[in-house]
DRENDO-1510 file (C-alpha; in Angstrom, 1 decimal, always signed):
<recs>
REC; n; res; u; v; w
REC; 1; UNK; +105.1; +0.6; -14.6 .
REC; 2; UNK; +102.8; +0.9; -11.7 .
REC; 3; UNK; +99.6; -1.0; -11.8 .
REC; 4; UNK; +96.7; +1.0; -10.3 .
REC; 5; UNK; +93.8; -0.9; -8.8 .
REC; 6; UNK; +90.6; +0.8; -9.5 .
REC; 7; UNK; +88.3; +1.8; -6.7 .
REC; 8; UNK; +84.8; +0.3; -7.0 .
REC; 9; UNK; +83.3; +3.6; -6.0 .
REC; 10; UNK; +84.9; +5.2; -9.0 .
REC; 11; UNK; +83.4; +2.7; -11.5 .
REC; 12; UNK; +80.6; +4.1; -13.6 .
REC; 13; UNK; +77.1; +2.9; -12.7 .
REC; 14; UNK; +75.6; +0.0; -14.6 .
REC; 15; UNK; +73.4; +1.1; -17.4 .
REC; 16; UNK; +69.7; +0.7; -16.8 .
REC; 17; UNK; +67.7; -1.2; -19.3 .
REC; 18; UNK; +66.2; +0.9; -22.0 .
REC; 19; UNK; +62.4; +1.3; -22.1 .
REC; 20; UNK; +60.5; +0.1; -25.1 .
REC; 21; UNK; +60.1; +3.8; -26.2 .
REC; 22; UNK; +63.8; +4.4; -25.9 .
REC; 23; UNK; +64.5; +1.3; -28.0 .
REC; 24; UNK; +62.2; +2.6; -30.6 .
REC; 25; UNK; +59.5; +0.0; -29.8 .
REC; 26; UNK; +55.9; +0.6; -29.1 .
REC; 27; UNK; +54.9; +2.6; -26.0 .
REC; 28; UNK; +54.1; +0.8; -22.7 .
REC; 29; UNK; +50.6; -0.5; -22.1 .
REC; 30; UNK; +48.4; +0.7; -19.2 .
REC; 31; UNK; +47.1; -2.1; -16.9 .
REC; 32; UNK; +43.7; -1.4; -18.1 .
REC; 33; UNK; +44.7; -2.0; -21.7 .
REC; 34; UNK; +46.3; -5.3; -20.7 .
REC; 35; UNK; +43.1; -6.2; -18.9 .
REC; 36; UNK; +41.1; -5.6; -22.1 .
REC; 37; UNK; +43.6; -7.7; -24.0 .
REC; 38; UNK; +43.1; -10.5; -21.5 .
REC; 39; UNK; +39.3; -10.3; -22.0 .
REC; 40; UNK; +39.8; -10.5; -25.7 .
REC; 41; UNK; +42.1; -13.5; -25.4 .
REC; 42; UNK; +39.6; -15.2; -23.0 .
REC; 43; UNK; +36.8; -14.7; -25.5 .
REC; 44; UNK; +38.9; -16.2; -28.3 .
REC; 45; UNK; +40.0; -19.1; -26.1 .
REC; 46; UNK; +43.7; -18.2; -26.3 .
REC; 47; UNK; +44.1; -18.3; -22.5 .
REC; 48; UNK; +42.1; -19.9; -19.8 .
REC; 49; UNK; +40.3; -18.1; -16.9 .
REC; 50; UNK; +42.9; -19.4; -14.5 .
REC; 51; UNK; +45.8; -18.1; -16.6 .
REC; 52; UNK; +44.1; -14.8; -17.0 .
REC; 53; UNK; +43.7; -14.5; -13.3 .
REC; 54; UNK; +47.4; -15.2; -12.7 .
REC; 55; UNK; +48.3; -12.6; -15.3 .
REC; 56; UNK; +46.2; -10.0; -13.6 .
REC; 57; UNK; +47.8; -10.8; -10.3 .
REC; 58; UNK; +51.3; -9.9; -11.8 .
REC; 59; UNK; +50.1; -6.5; -13.1 .
REC; 60; UNK; +51.6; -3.5; -11.3 .
REC; 61; UNK; +49.4; -1.2; -9.3 .
REC; 62; UNK; +46.0; -2.0; -7.8 .
REC; 63; UNK; +44.4; -5.2; -9.0 .
REC; 64; UNK; +41.8; -4.6; -11.7 .
REC; 65; UNK; +38.3; -5.4; -11.1 .
REC; 66; UNK; +37.3; -9.1; -11.8 .
REC; 67; UNK; +35.7; -9.7; -15.2 .
REC; 68; UNK; +32.0; -9.3; -15.5 .
REC; 69; UNK; +30.0; -12.6; -15.6 .
REC; 70; UNK; +28.8; -13.9; -18.9 .
REC; 71; UNK; +25.5; -12.4; -20.1 .
REC; 72; UNK; +23.7; -15.6; -19.3 .
REC; 73; UNK; +24.8; -15.3; -15.7 .
REC; 74; UNK; +23.7; -11.7; -15.2 .
REC; 75; UNK; +20.7; -11.1; -12.9 .
REC; 76; UNK; +19.4; -7.9; -14.5 .
REC; 77; UNK; +16.2; -6.3; -13.3 .
REC; 78; UNK; +13.3; -6.6; -15.7 .
REC; 79; UNK; +12.9; -3.9; -18.2 .
REC; 80; UNK; +10.1; -1.4; -17.5 .
REC; 81; UNK; +8.1; -2.4; -20.5 .
REC; 82; UNK; +8.3; -6.0; -19.6 .
REC; 83; UNK; +6.9; -5.3; -16.1 .
REC; 84; UNK; +4.1; -3.3; -17.6 .
REC; 85; UNK; +3.2; -6.0; -20.1 .
REC; 86; UNK; +3.2; -8.6; -17.3 .
REC; 87; UNK; +1.0; -6.3; -15.2 .
REC; 88; UNK; -1.4; -5.7; -18.1 .
REC; 89; UNK; -1.6; -9.5; -18.8 .
REC; 90; UNK; -2.4; -10.1; -15.2 .
REC; 91; UNK; -5.2; -7.6; -15.2 .
REC; 92; UNK; -6.5; -9.1; -18.4 .
REC; 93; UNK; -6.4; -12.6; -17.0 .
REC; 94; UNK; -8.3; -11.5; -13.9 .
REC; 95; UNK; -10.9; -9.7; -15.9 .
REC; 96; UNK; -11.3; -12.8; -18.1 .
REC; 97; UNK; -11.8; -15.0; -15.0 .
REC; 98; UNK; -14.5; -12.5; -13.7 .
REC; 99; UNK; -16.3; -12.3; -17.1 .
REC; 100; UNK; -16.2; -16.0; -17.6 .
REC; 101; UNK; -17.7; -16.5; -14.1 .
REC; 102; UNK; -20.5; -14.0; -14.9 .
REC; 103; UNK; -21.2; -15.5; -18.2 .
REC; 104; UNK; -21.5; -19.0; -16.8 .
REC; 105; UNK; -23.7; -17.6; -14.0 .
REC; 106; UNK; -26.0; -15.7; -16.4 .
REC; 107; UNK; -26.4; -18.6; -18.8 .
REC; 108; UNK; -26.4; -21.7; -16.7 .
REC; 109; UNK; -26.9; -20.4; -13.1 .
REC; 110; UNK; -30.6; -21.5; -12.9 .
REC; 111; UNK; -29.7; -24.9; -14.3 .
REC; 112; UNK; -26.8; -25.5; -11.9 .
REC; 113; UNK; -27.2; -27.0; -8.5 .
REC; 114; UNK; -25.8; -25.5; -5.3 .
REC; 115; UNK; -22.6; -27.6; -5.4 .
REC; 116; UNK; -21.8; -26.5; -8.9 .
REC; 117; UNK; -22.4; -22.9; -8.0 .
REC; 118; UNK; -20.2; -23.1; -5.0 .
REC; 119; UNK; -17.5; -24.8; -7.1 .
REC; 120; UNK; -17.5; -22.1; -9.7 .
REC; 121; UNK; -17.2; -19.2; -7.3 .
REC; 122; UNK; -14.8; -21.1; -5.1 .
REC; 123; UNK; -12.6; -21.9; -8.0 .
REC; 124; UNK; -12.5; -18.3; -9.1 .
REC; 125; UNK; -11.5; -17.2; -5.6 .
REC; 126; UNK; -8.8; -19.9; -5.5 .
REC; 127; UNK; -7.4; -18.9; -8.9 .
REC; 128; UNK; -7.2; -15.2; -7.9 .
REC; 129; UNK; -5.5; -16.0; -4.6 .
REC; 130; UNK; -3.0; -18.3; -6.3 .
REC; 131; UNK; -2.4; -15.8; -9.1 .
REC; 132; UNK; -1.6; -13.1; -6.6 .
REC; 133; UNK; +0.7; -15.3; -4.6 .
REC; 134; UNK; +2.7; -16.3; -7.8 .
REC; 135; UNK; +3.4; -12.8; -8.9 .
REC; 136; UNK; +7.2; -12.5; -8.9 .
REC; 137; UNK; +8.8; -10.1; -6.4 .
REC; 138; UNK; +11.4; -9.0; -8.9 .
REC; 139; UNK; +8.7; -7.1; -10.9 .
REC; 140; UNK; +8.8; -4.3; -8.3 .
REC; 141; UNK; +5.9; -1.8; -8.1 .
REC; 142; UNK; +4.0; -3.2; -11.1 .
REC; 143; UNK; +4.0; -6.6; -9.5 .
REC; 144; UNK; +2.8; -5.2; -6.2 .
REC; 145; UNK; -0.1; -3.4; -7.9 .
REC; 146; UNK; -1.0; -6.6; -9.8 .
REC; 147; UNK; -0.9; -8.7; -6.6 .
REC; 148; UNK; -3.1; -6.1; -4.8 .
REC; 149; UNK; -5.7; -6.1; -7.5 .
REC; 150; UNK; -5.9; -9.9; -7.8 .
REC; 151; UNK; -6.2; -10.3; -4.1 .
REC; 152; UNK; -8.8; -7.6; -3.9 .
REC; 153; UNK; -10.9; -9.5; -6.4 .
REC; 154; UNK; -10.2; -12.7; -4.5 .
REC; 155; UNK; -11.6; -11.1; -1.3 .
REC; 156; UNK; -14.8; -10.2; -3.2 .
REC; 157; UNK; -15.0; -13.8; -4.5 .
REC; 158; UNK; -14.6; -15.2; -1.0 .
REC; 159; UNK; -17.5; -13.0; +0.1 .
REC; 160; UNK; -19.6; -14.2; -2.8 .
REC; 161; UNK; -18.7; -17.9; -2.0 .
REC; 162; UNK; -19.8; -17.3; +1.7 .
REC; 163; UNK; -23.0; -15.6; +0.6 .
REC; 164; UNK; -23.9; -18.6; -1.6 .
REC; 165; UNK; -23.0; -21.1; +1.1 .
REC; 166; UNK; -25.0; -19.2; +3.8 .
REC; 167; UNK; -28.1; -18.5; +1.7 .
REC; 168; UNK; -28.4; -21.7; -0.3 .
REC; 169; UNK; -26.8; -24.4; +1.8 .
REC; 170; UNK; -27.3; -23.1; +5.4 .
REC; 171; UNK; -30.5; -21.1; +4.8 .
REC; 172; UNK; -29.3; -18.1; +6.7 .
REC; 173; UNK; -31.0; -14.8; +6.4 .
REC; 174; UNK; -30.7; -11.1; +7.4 .
REC; 175; UNK; -28.3; -10.6; +10.3 .
REC; 176; UNK; -27.1; -14.2; +10.4 .
REC; 177; UNK; -26.2; -14.1; +6.7 .
REC; 178; UNK; -24.5; -10.7; +6.9 .
REC; 179; UNK; -22.3; -11.8; +9.9 .
REC; 180; UNK; -21.6; -15.1; +8.2 .
REC; 181; UNK; -20.3; -13.2; +5.1 .
REC; 182; UNK; -18.4; -10.3; +6.7 .
REC; 183; UNK; -16.7; -12.1; +9.6 .
REC; 184; UNK; -14.7; -14.7; +7.6 .
REC; 185; UNK; -14.1; -12.1; +4.8 .
REC; 186; UNK; -12.6; -9.8; +7.4 .
REC; 187; UNK; -10.2; -12.6; +8.5 .
REC; 188; UNK; -9.2; -13.4; +4.9 .
REC; 189; UNK; -8.7; -9.7; +4.0 .
REC; 190; UNK; -6.7; -9.2; +7.2 .
REC; 191; UNK; -4.4; -12.1; +6.4 .
REC; 192; UNK; -3.9; -10.8; +2.8 .
REC; 193; UNK; -3.1; -7.3; +4.3 .
REC; 194; UNK; -0.6; -8.8; +6.7 .
REC; 195; UNK; +1.0; -10.7; +3.8 .
REC; 196; UNK; +1.0; -7.7; +1.4 .
REC; 197; UNK; +1.0; -4.2; +2.9 .
REC; 198; UNK; -0.9; -2.5; +0.2 .
REC; 199; UNK; -3.5; +0.3; +0.4 .
REC; 200; UNK; -6.1; -1.9; -1.4 .
REC; 201; UNK; -5.8; -4.7; +1.2 .
REC; 202; UNK; -5.9; -2.1; +3.9 .
REC; 203; UNK; -9.2; -0.7; +2.6 .
REC; 204; UNK; -10.7; -4.1; +2.0 .
REC; 205; UNK; -9.9; -5.1; +5.6 .
REC; 206; UNK; -11.5; -2.0; +7.0 .
REC; 207; UNK; -14.7; -2.5; +4.9 .
REC; 208; UNK; -15.0; -6.1; +6.0 .
REC; 209; UNK; -14.5; -5.1; +9.7 .
REC; 210; UNK; -17.1; -2.3; +9.4 .
REC; 211; UNK; -19.5; -4.8; +7.9 .
REC; 212; UNK; -18.8; -7.3; +10.7 .
REC; 213; UNK; -19.3; -4.7; +13.4 .
REC; 214; UNK; -22.6; -3.5; +11.8 .
REC; 215; UNK; -23.9; -7.0; +11.5 .
REC; 216; UNK; -23.0; -7.7; +15.1 .
REC; 217; UNK; -24.7; -4.5; +16.3 .
REC; 218; UNK; -28.0; -5.7; +14.8 .
REC; 219; UNK; -28.1; -8.4; +17.5 .
REC; 220; UNK; -27.6; -5.9; +20.4 .
REC; 221; UNK; -30.3; -3.4; +19.7 .
REC; 222; UNK; -33.8; -3.3; +18.2 .
REC; 223; UNK; -33.0; +0.1; +16.7 .
REC; 224; UNK; -31.1; -1.4; +13.8 .
REC; 225; UNK; -30.4; +1.9; +11.8 .
REC; 226; UNK; -29.1; +3.8; +14.8 .
REC; 227; UNK; -27.2; +0.8; +16.3 .
REC; 228; UNK; -25.5; -0.3; +13.1 .
REC; 229; UNK; -24.5; +3.3; +12.2 .
REC; 230; UNK; -23.2; +4.0; +15.7 .
REC; 231; UNK; -21.2; +0.7; +15.7 .
REC; 232; UNK; -19.7; +1.6; +12.4 .
REC; 233; UNK; -18.9; +5.1; +13.7 .
REC; 234; UNK; -17.1; +3.6; +16.7 .
REC; 235; UNK; -15.2; +1.1; +14.6 .
REC; 236; UNK; -14.0; +3.9; +12.3 .
REC; 237; UNK; -12.9; +6.1; +15.2 .
REC; 238; UNK; -11.1; +3.2; +16.8 .
REC; 239; UNK; -9.3; +2.4; +13.5 .
REC; 240; UNK; -8.2; +6.0; +13.1 .
REC; 241; UNK; -6.9; +6.2; +16.7 .
REC; 242; UNK; -4.9; +2.9; +16.3 .
REC; 243; UNK; -3.5; +4.2; +13.0 .
REC; 244; UNK; -2.7; +7.6; +14.7 .
REC; 245; UNK; -0.7; +5.8; +17.3 .
REC; 246; UNK; +1.3; +3.8; +14.8 .
REC; 247; UNK; -0.3; +0.4; +15.8 .
REC; 248; UNK; -1.5; -0.1; +12.2 .
REC; 249; UNK; +1.7; +1.2; +10.6 .
REC; 250; UNK; +3.3; -2.0; +9.0 .
REC; 251; UNK; +7.1; -2.0; +9.5 .
REC; 252; UNK; +6.9; +1.5; +11.0 .
REC; 253; UNK; +5.8; +3.1; +7.7 .
REC; 254; UNK; +4.3; +6.5; +8.4 .
REC; 255; UNK; +2.4; +6.4; +5.1 .
REC; 256; UNK; +0.5; +3.3; +6.3 .
REC; 257; UNK; -0.5; +5.1; +9.5 .
REC; 258; UNK; -1.6; +8.2; +7.6 .
REC; 259; UNK; -3.8; +6.0; +5.3 .
REC; 260; UNK; -5.3; +4.4; +8.3 .
REC; 261; UNK; -6.3; +7.8; +9.8 .
REC; 262; UNK; -7.9; +8.8; +6.5 .
REC; 263; UNK; -9.8; +5.4; +6.0 .
REC; 264; UNK; -10.9; +5.3; +9.7 .
REC; 265; UNK; -12.2; +8.9; +9.4 .
REC; 266; UNK; -14.1; +7.9; +6.3 .
REC; 267; UNK; -15.6; +4.9; +8.1 .
REC; 268; UNK; -16.6; +7.0; +11.0 .
REC; 269; UNK; -18.3; +9.5; +8.7 .
REC; 270; UNK; -20.2; +6.7; +6.9 .
REC; 271; UNK; -21.4; +5.4; +10.2 .
REC; 272; UNK; -22.4; +8.8; +11.5 .
REC; 273; UNK; -24.4; +9.5; +8.3 .
REC; 274; UNK; -26.3; +6.2; +8.7 .
REC; 275; UNK; -27.5; +7.4; +12.1 .
REC; 276; UNK; -29.0; +10.6; +10.7 .
REC; 277; UNK; -32.6; +9.2; +10.6 .
REC; 278; UNK; -32.5; +9.4; +14.4 .
REC; 279; UNK; -32.7; +12.7; +16.3 .
REC; 280; UNK; -29.3; +12.4; +17.8 .
REC; 281; UNK; -27.7; +11.1; +14.5 .
REC; 282; UNK; -27.6; +14.6; +12.9 .
REC; 283; UNK; -25.7; +16.0; +15.8 .
REC; 284; UNK; -23.2; +13.1; +15.7 .
REC; 285; UNK; -22.7; +13.5; +11.9 .
REC; 286; UNK; -22.1; +17.2; +12.2 .
REC; 287; UNK; -19.7; +16.7; +15.1 .
REC; 288; UNK; -17.8; +14.0; +13.2 .
REC; 289; UNK; -17.5; +16.1; +10.0 .
REC; 290; UNK; -16.3; +19.1; +12.1 .
REC; 291; UNK; -13.7; +17.0; +13.9 .
REC; 292; UNK; -12.4; +15.6; +10.6 .
REC; 293; UNK; -12.0; +19.0; +9.1 .
REC; 294; UNK; -10.2; +20.4; +12.2 .
REC; 295; UNK; -7.8; +17.4; +12.3 .
REC; 296; UNK; -7.2; +17.8; +8.5 .
REC; 297; UNK; -6.2; +21.5; +9.0 .
REC; 298; UNK; -4.0; +20.7; +12.0 .
REC; 299; UNK; -2.4; +17.7; +10.2 .
REC; 300; UNK; -2.1; +19.6; +6.9 .
REC; 301; UNK; -3.6; +16.7; +5.1 .
REC; 302; UNK; -5.4; +17.7; +1.9 .
REC; 303; UNK; -6.7; +14.1; +1.5 .
REC; 304; UNK; -8.4; +14.2; +4.9 .
REC; 305; UNK; -9.8; +17.7; +4.2 .
REC; 306; UNK; -11.3; +16.3; +0.9 .
REC; 307; UNK; -13.0; +13.5; +2.9 .
REC; 308; UNK; -14.4; +16.0; +5.4 .
REC; 309; UNK; -15.6; +18.4; +2.6 .
REC; 310; UNK; -17.4; +15.6; +0.7 .
REC; 311; UNK; -19.0; +14.5; +3.9 .
REC; 312; UNK; -20.1; +18.1; +4.6 .
REC; 313; UNK; -21.8; +18.2; +1.2 .
REC; 314; UNK; -23.9; +15.2; +2.4 .
REC; 315; UNK; -24.6; +16.2; +6.0 .
REC; 316; UNK; -25.0; +19.9; +6.1 .
REC; 317; UNK; -27.9; +20.3; +3.6 .
REC; 318; UNK; -29.9; +17.6; +5.3 .
REC; 319; UNK; -29.2; +19.1; +8.7 .
REC; 320; UNK; -30.2; +22.6; +7.6 .
REC; 321; UNK; -33.4; +21.5; +6.0 .
REC; 322; UNK; -34.4; +19.4; +9.0 .
REC; 323; UNK; -33.7; +22.2; +11.5 .
REC; 324; UNK; -34.5; +25.4; +9.6 .
REC; 325; UNK; -36.5; +24.3; +6.6 .
REC; 326; UNK; -36.1; +26.4; +3.4 .
REC; 327; UNK; -35.4; +29.7; +5.2 .
REC; 328; UNK; -32.8; +32.2; +4.1 .
REC; 329; UNK; -30.8; +31.6; +7.3 .
REC; 330; UNK; -30.2; +28.0; +6.3 .
REC; 331; UNK; -28.9; +29.1; +2.9 .
REC; 332; UNK; -26.6; +31.7; +4.5 .
REC; 333; UNK; -25.4; +29.2; +6.9 .
REC; 334; UNK; -24.4; +26.8; +4.1 .
REC; 335; UNK; -22.7; +29.7; +2.3 .
REC; 336; UNK; -20.7; +30.5; +5.5 .
REC; 337; UNK; -19.6; +26.9; +5.9 .
REC; 338; UNK; -18.5; +26.7; +2.3 .
REC; 339; UNK; -16.4; +29.8; +2.7 .
REC; 340; UNK; -14.8; +28.3; +5.8 .
REC; 341; UNK; -14.0; +25.1; +4.0 .
REC; 342; UNK; -12.3; +27.0; +1.1 .
REC; 343; UNK; -10.3; +29.0; +3.6 .
REC; 344; UNK; -9.2; +25.8; +5.4 .
REC; 345; UNK; -8.1; +24.3; +2.1 .
REC; 346; UNK; -6.0; +27.4; +1.3 .
REC; 347; UNK; -4.4; +27.4; +4.7 .
REC; 348; UNK; -3.6; +23.7; +4.4 .
REC; 349; UNK; -2.2; +24.1; +1.0 .
REC; 350; UNK; +0.0; +27.0; +2.0 .
REC; 351; UNK; +1.3; +25.2; +5.0 .
REC; 352; UNK; +2.1; +22.1; +3.0 .
REC; 353; UNK; +4.1; +24.2; +0.5 .
REC; 354; UNK; +6.5; +25.2; +3.2 .
REC; 355; UNK; +8.3; +21.8; +2.8 .
REC; 356; UNK; +10.9; +21.5; +0.1 .
REC; 357; UNK; +9.6; +19.8; -3.1 .
REC; 358; UNK; +11.9; +16.9; -2.7 .
REC; 359; UNK; +10.9; +16.1; +0.9 .
REC; 360; UNK; +9.8; +12.5; +1.5 .
REC; 361; UNK; +6.2; +11.6; +1.7 .
REC; 362; UNK; +6.5; +10.9; +5.4 .
REC; 363; UNK; +7.5; +14.6; +5.9 .
REC; 364; UNK; +4.9; +16.0; +3.5 .
REC; 365; UNK; +2.1; +13.9; +5.0 .
REC; 366; UNK; -0.1; +14.6; +8.0 .
REC; 367; UNK; +1.8; +16.3; +10.8 .
REC; 368; UNK; -0.2; +15.1; +13.8 .
REC; 369; UNK; +1.6; +14.9; +17.1 .
REC; 370; UNK; +2.1; +11.1; +17.1 .
REC; 371; UNK; +1.5; +9.7; +20.6 .
REC; 372; UNK; +2.8; +6.6; +22.2 .
REC; 373; UNK; +1.1; +3.5; +21.0 .
REC; 374; UNK; -0.2; +2.8; +24.5 .
REC; 375; UNK; -2.0; +6.1; +24.7 .
REC; 376; UNK; -3.6; +5.4; +21.3 .
REC; 377; UNK; -4.7; +1.9; +22.4 .
REC; 378; UNK; -6.2; +3.2; +25.6 .
REC; 379; UNK; -8.1; +5.9; +23.7 .
REC; 380; UNK; -9.3; +3.3; +21.2 .
REC; 381; UNK; -10.4; +1.0; +24.1 .
REC; 382; UNK; -12.4; +3.8; +25.7 .
REC; 383; UNK; -14.2; +4.6; +22.4 .
REC; 384; UNK; -14.9; +0.9; +21.8 .
REC; 385; UNK; -16.4; +0.4; +25.3 .
REC; 386; UNK; -18.4; +3.7; +25.2 .
REC; 387; UNK; -19.8; +2.8; +21.8 .
REC; 388; UNK; -20.8; -0.7; +22.8 .
REC; 389; UNK; -22.5; +0.7; +25.9 .
REC; 390; UNK; -24.4; +3.2; +23.7 .
REC; 391; UNK; -25.5; +0.5; +21.3 .
REC; 392; UNK; -26.8; -1.6; +24.2 .
REC; 393; UNK; -28.6; +1.5; +25.6 .
REC; 394; UNK; -30.4; +2.0; +22.3 .
REC; 395; UNK; -31.8; -1.5; +22.7 .
</recs>
């Protein structure tokens, strides 16, 4: 009988292991299910974190995401209601400090000596400054608003402290006292604005600068009303020019530059209005208001147009009465100016609506042709030198 050697190629293939479902067992688990089981075992203490990590490394497919940290380790942002409560408590604390200072001043002010008065006002300023500095950054916008309000109150307290020190301790008066108050206050406000780029600090700095310029102008001319108003007008124009050139835009923010243009224009209008008792002051005020309205229309800035319109309500009636008295022509002229302002507002609003609703604020804001910063600084220097020469000429 012949023995036949079997060819290995003719042997049947080895049987593959049966899957759990073919053996009648439970269906296979997805890696995500295994990961959830590992989390459950970790929570129950069945396996350690190291063992769970080694098990995850053996899972087929892409490695699952690492487990989330324990709730105590999570750095979650504060809830909106918590931020609002913190903001409200901060406002309440600032108001209490202010009210307490006023009550002490009203009840015991006459009985207190100069050192005690300075200590009370200085302590209020220090507490407000410290409170603003300690506001956590993680609070977001509510924290920024709270810090801005506290530091604005602190700026006012610093001005009050300097006023007490100058009047009661140094016996300063008039221009000396005004410059003693506004100069250091402008420095403090500027530092706070540099530390916290908020519109309130921006406005406080400009107000202190305008006060410093006006107090300085009183030394340069005997015509105090005209000189102080003209100096404030020049400072406002210089501020608006520097903001227009982006010099005052912190961190390249167009919104800061736009705000600087609006605030500087308002300061120029206030200064021009202060010169109206003089013969040339009315012309300067009218020219300033007209320039602001024209710039607002070109820039498509409704805020700047509102500033110009409010100024027109103050300047135009006084100019018409001074030049034309109570004649019918003056009334008709005012009516024509009102119609022109309404038309300018409609044109500005229609041009602004051409932008998509979701456009960023930088796009929807003033659309001035932003120059190079050097051009703006040169223009501001020309205005500053010209204004100083005019103030000296008034003297």
